[in-house]
N, C-alpha and C positions, 0 to 999 in steps of 0.2 A: 402431458405427452410422456409416454414411456420411452426412455432412452436406453435403458439397460434392465435386463431381468436377471436377478441373482437372489439366492436365498439369504435372508438375514433374520436374525432373531428379533423377538419383540424388544429386547433391550436396545439393540442397535437401531431399531425403527423409531425410537423416541425422538431422535434428532431430525426426523423428517415430518413430524407432526407439528402443526402450527400451535404455538402457545398463546397467540394473540386473540383467538376467538373462544367462545364458551364451549363449543363442541370439541375443539382440540384439547382444552384443559380437562374436560370431562373424560375424553378418551385416555389421556395420559394418566389421570387419576385411577381409572379402571385398570389400566395395564400395570401400574405400579403394585397392585395387589398381588400380581402373579410372578413378577420378575424378582430375581434374587441378586442380580448384579447391576451396577450402574452402567451407563453406555460406554464409558471409557474402559472399565474393567472387562466388559463384554468384548470389545474390540481387541483388547490385549489378549484375552483368553483365546479368541479366534486365531490370532497370529501364532500363539504358542502351539495350538492344536494343529494348525496347518504346517508348522515347522517340524512336527513329528514325522511327516511324510509317510503316513500309513496309507497303503493302497485302498483299503476298505473304507477309509474315512472321507466321505464326500462333503461338499459345502453344506448340503441340506442336513446331513447328520450333525455337523458342527453346530448349526443353528439350533437343532433340537437339544443337543448337549448343553448349550448355553442357557436355553429356556428351562429345561428340566433340572439342570445342575445335579446329576446323579451322584449319590454318596457311596454307592457300592456297585459291585459287578452285576448284581441282579437288576438294579435300576438301569444301568448302562445298557445291558443286553436287550432291554425292552425297546430301545431305539432301533436296534439292528434286527428287524424281524425277518428280513430276507437272507441274511447271512450272520454267522456268529463270529465273534472276535476270539482270538486265542488268548491265553493267559498273559503273554507278554504285551500284546496290544492293549488289553484291558488295563493292565498295571500302568502302562505309560499314560493312558488317557486319564485315569483316576488320579495319578500323581500330579498331573498338570492341573486338574481341577482343584485339588487340595491346596495348591498355591494361592487360590483366590478365596479361601474360606475366611 
């Protein structure tokens, strides 16, 4: 039953997948090939990005940032296809991401 709908990253979704059955273990193994942060760091990065209180930064965008883990402005701006970030916003986000490298 769906209780709540909110965007989360693949990293954060690992905690919701059953590790007890073979399919869950296989799914987790597959996802780990693509993620760059563990679940705890992903949640901490989300909190820090949310604390920046940037109007253009939506929950869905934060999930994509956590998954892609952009290293520069060009990679970051690929997430924001419908609007651009100014230089200050880009710097704040990238500085926050660098704390988790």
